[in-house]
N, C-alpha and C positions, 0 to 999 in steps of 0.2 A: 757498705752501700754499694757499690757496683753490682758484687755479686747479686744484692735483691734485685737491682732494676731485672741483671742478665736473667735470673729465674722471673721474674713477672714478665719478660718479653720473650721467654720460651714456653711460659706457661697460655702466655696468649697469644702464640705461635700455634702452639700443638693445640688450643681449641680451636681457632679458626680452623686450620686442618681438619679437625675435626667434624665443624658445621658442613665444610665442602665436602668430605665423605657422608656426610648425612643427605644432604641435598640430590650427591650423586645418586644415592642408592634410592632416595624417594625417586626423584623423576627418571630416573636411566638403567629402573630394573624393574622385570613384572612386577617380583615381591616387593619390592618397596611401595611400589604405585597401587598396588591390590591390600596394602596395610594402611597404606596414606587414606585412599579412598575407603577405606572402613572406619576413617575414625569421623566423619563427618556427618553429622545426626539428623537421622530420616532418610538418608541414602543406599540404598542396593543396587549392587552392580551386580547384574550377571552374567559369564558369560565373557569374563574382560578377558584380552589379548594384547598385548604390547605394552608400551611404558607411556608416562604421563609426560615425558621429554623429551617425544617425537612423536610418535605413531602409534593408535591405539585404536583396538574395537571392542563393544560389546555388542552380546544381543539384546540387551535392556537394560536400562538405567532408569530406576524407579523413585522418585525423593516425594516424601510425603513428610506434611507438617501442621497436625489437628486434622479439619475437613479436606484442606487444599492438597493436591497430588499433580505430579508431574510424572507421564509416563513417553519415556522415548525409545523407540523400536528401532532395532540394527543401527545403532550409534556407528560411526567410523570421524575420527578425529586427528589431522596430521599437522602437525607445525613446526616452523623451523628456529627454536632457542636460539642459535646466531647473529640472526636478525636484532635481536636486544643491543647487540653491541652497537648497534646504528639508529637505537631508541625508536625500533620497529618490532610489531607485531604482530608475524608471517602468519596467518592464518592460510596453508594452504589446500586443507581439504576438511569439508564440515560439513555431514551427511546424515541425514535419517529417513527412514522409512517412512515411519508414521510416529507422533508428537500426540499426545492427548495429555488435554489440561481438564482438570477438574477443579472447581473455584467455589468456597461453597458463598449464599448471597451475603453481600455485605449489609453489615445492621446499621452503619452512619447514617445518619440522614442526611440528605444529597445539601449540599454544599450552594449557597449564594453567592459564590466568591466567582466572578469569570475565569474563562477557561485561559490560563496562560502557558506558553513553551516553555521546557526548559534552556539553560544556556549552558549547552556542550562543549566543553573545553578538556579532551585528554588530554594526558601526559606523554603519550606515546602516539606517533604516528600505526597506524592499521591497514593491512593490504589483507585484502580478503581474495585467493584465488578462485577457489569453489565453492557456493554457500548450495546443498541440495535438500531439496524438502518434499517427500515422497505426498504427504497428507496431513491437516491442521484439523484436530479434532478440539472443539470447546465446549464443553460439560454436554458429550453427548454429539453435538451436532458437528457436522463437516462443516471448516469456514476453508480452504482450500485444497484440491488436488494437486496442486505442484506448484513449486516455488524454484528460483533458479535465481544467485547473482552471485555477482564479481564486482568488487568497488575496492576504492583504497580510501582513505582519512587521512589528512595530514592539513598544516593550520590554515588551510586554503579553502578544506569545507572536504562534504565528502562527495566525490567522481565515482558515477556507478557508471561502470560498464555495462552491465548487461541487468535487467531487471525483467524476469518472466515470472507471472505468477496467473494461474488458473483457477476457475472455481467454477466447477458445472462447464456451460459450455461460453462463459466468459473469458476470453486471455486477453491478457495485458502485456507488451512487451516497452518496458521505458530504459533510457539513459540518459543523462546529463549529470547535473551537481545540485547538491545542497547543500547550504552553509547553514550548519545547527546552533545557530548563534545572535543576537542582534535581533532584525528581523526573520529572519530567516529566508534570505533569497536565495531562489532559484531558479534553474533553469531546466525543465526536462521535454523530452522527442521522444516518439515513439508509434504503436500501434496499435489496434484493439480489435478483437476479432468478439463480433454480438452475437448470439443467438437471433437467426431469422425465422419465419415462416416459409414452406418450401423448401428448395433445394439452392436456390443464391444467398450466396453467403453476405454479410453483411460486415465491411472492413472501416476502422475510423482509422485518419493519421492523424496524431494528438500535437497537440505544441502549447505548455505550460510556464509563463514567465513570470515571477516579481517576487511580491515577498509575501508571506503565507501568513504576518502576522494583520500586511496591513490590506494587501489586495492582490488577487493574482489574476496576470489576462489569459483566456481560451482562445485556441484556436483549435477548432477538428473540424475535417474532411472527411467526408462520409461517402461510401460507395459502393455498389452493389446492390443491397436490397434497397438501400435510401440512399439517392446521392444529392448532396449538398455541402454547405457550409456553417457550420455555426460558431460563431463570436463573440465575446463580451467582457466581462469582469466579474470577479465574485471574491467575496469578502468570507473564505469559509468559518473562520475562529469570532467570527464580531457576534454581537448578539443577534439572532433572528435571520443571518446569514443576508446581508443587502448582496443583491446580485442586478445587473445591466444585461441580458443578454437579444441575440438577433439570428433565426435561424432563415435561411434560403434554402428551396427543395424543389426541384423542377423534374415533372413526368413521375411520379410515385403513384404507384396504386398499391394499398396495404395487403391484399392478397391478388395473386397472379389471374387469377381465375374469372377476378371482376371484369364487367365489359368496359371498352377503354373510354368509354363515357365519365366513367369515374376518379379517371388519371387526373390527379391534382398536378396542374402547370404553375410556373408562376410565384408561386407562394412565399410570402417574408414577412415572418413572424417578428413581433417587436414583444419581452416583456422585462418590465423593472418592478423591484420594491424588496420586498423582507416577508419573510414566512409570519411574524404578529400580524399587519396589516396587511399580508394578502400581495403577489405578485399581479399587477395591471399586462392585461395582454393585449395587442394589439395586432390584427394579423388580415393580408389581402391574398387571393389567390383565383384559379381560373380554373374552370371546367369545359370539355369538348364537348360540349351536347350536342344531340344530333340538329343541325342545320343552325346552330347557332351557338355560339360562347358563353358560358352561364359566368357570372363575374361573384365572386364571393366575398366576404367581409363581417372580420367576428371582433367581437369587440368584450370583454370579461374580465373576471378576476379569480383567480387561484391559489387559493393557499393550505395548507395543511389538511383540514376537516372539506376539502370539495371545491367545486369551482360555480360561479356565477357568470352564467353566459348572458350579458344586459343585452345585446345584440348579435342574431346572427342572420345575416340576411345573403339570399341569392335573388342573380337581377339576369335577365336574358335581355334587357332592352325596356324600352317605354313601356307602364302599363302589367307590365310580367315581372313582378318582383315577390319573392316571397320573403318576411321577417319571422323569427321565431327569439324570445328567453327564458330564463328557464337557470335551476339547479342541479346540480351532477353534486353527488355524494360517495 
């Protein structure tokens, strides 16, 4: 009996040692890594160098299933297996010059179910040292011309040290935290650069705080091309996107070549409502006309199809008033 137990124990130990050696060969050698990648259905890797259990690069990674395919150019991946001993996945570097996504149109009918966010709870903590993407294409159309991310994910949520996104002339930089569970609370701060006519830049200072499911508070300070402040609340995931916003602007000209008499001062706009019923808009402002100040007043409604101008009036004093109304599509 003891002999049988001894041989059983030795067999199990030998099997365990064999599995360890196999794992070392698969993850720790270039030949084992190439063999493992070749077992993945629909995956073709060109120019692979390195080992899966550490640092590796590839000229091209192509995965295809039916009409769906993903193409990754100049891939680079570097991670630290030793971090697993403290239950953390440490990705030191994740880079690609370009990613091309191509997906066939979905044949499933649109769902009437309301959109809901998943509850994400990772079994391991996650540390992202450098994530860099040169460009992203979806079905042949450019989506991003640059993405950089440094973050870590633990039980308290996703802490974003830096998120940099660029699309055409729009550039956004953010940092903060997101809790991807419950009501998805978040707090983000950052900046954005928007395209503007002429040579003057258009810069935004951003602050977003609240719960993604229930509602977010927005604070945006604009400078450069447009000097002003936007604040309010929005429910981005609620049906028809309810929102209440206010905007204050001073000293604004749409194009610098316009005369000074068309510079808007003291502009105050308020908007509230939703996409289905429309957003009611009320605003006031001043124009420095020759010899007098012209007061502006606007009342209207904006929806996804256009704008109803209930009243747009200009008043330069008693008996000098112009009022118009109409529809813009």
